[in-house]
N, C-alpha and C positions, 0 to 999 in steps of 0.2 A: 153463166160467169161475166157474161158481161153487165151485172152489177160486181161484179169484185174487180172486172178493171174499172169500173169507174172509183169505186175506192179507191182505186192506187191510186187512178191521176187525180183525186181532189186530195190524196196524203203526198202529193208529187213521188211516188214509186214509180218511175218510170220506166223502169224496168221491169217489176213486176208488171204493168199493162201491158211491155209488148208484149211480155210470154201469154199471158191470157187473151190478147187481141189478136194476134197470130191466126192461130186456128178460128176462129170466129170471121177471120177477115177471105182465113181458102174457104170455111164450110157453110156464110152467111155474106158473101162477094155484094149484093145487091141491098141488106136489112140499110137503110140508111142510117139507126142511130148508132151500130158498127161502125161504119162509115161518121161518120161524124164525130164519136167518140175517136177515132184513128185520128183524127184532124187535131181532137186537144189533144190527141201524144203527142204527135207534130211542132204544135203551140208550148207546149211544156217544152219540148226535147229545144227549142227556138228553131227548127227547123220554120221557120216563118211562111217558106214561098211555100214548102209542100202544104202545109195548112191550108193558106190559102187559095191552094188548088184543091184541096179538095171539098173548103166551105161552097167554092162557087159552085164547082163540080153539083152537090147538093142543091142550089137555092136552082140547077135550070129541072131536077124529078121532083121532088121534095113536096109534098101538098099540104102535109102534116104543122096547122095554124102555129102550134108551142114551136117542133123544131127548126120551125122557120125562122121562128123569133132567136134560135138560139143560135141560129147559121150563122145570121146579120148583126149578132151584138159578138161572133167571133170576127166573123170578118172587120167591122167597128177596132175590136180592141188590136186587131194585127195592122190595120192602117195608123191606127195613134202609133202601135211600137215602132215601125217601121219609119215612119217623121220623125219619132221622134230619134232612134237610130244616126239619120241625116242629116239629123240637126246638127249630134252630135259629132259627128263624122268633120261638119261645116265649120264647127266653132272649135274643133281640134288641129283643124290645116290651115285659119286663123291665128291663132295661136302656136304652130309649130313655128321655132327660131328661125330653119336651115328655111321657112317660104321666105321671110323676112330679109332681102338685099337689099 
């Protein structure tokens, strides 16, 4: 079932991915791969803070080097996205006509 959830995330079918991951999160809450793909689901849904929380939590407990590398890549992606959002917000605030008096 995890493979099906992974495939759904990769094709950006987040509704299906959520349906497939939900039972796995209940039956295997300590499985780091299930947690990781839950983080990827949050990331795909734009819930960046939730994704970041999952990834950071996994960093503390995971020893699998392949998974650690993917977690670190996820955190780096999120940090870049969050920084870009902040920059866009600043640019919008600067360019907003009502802010020029």
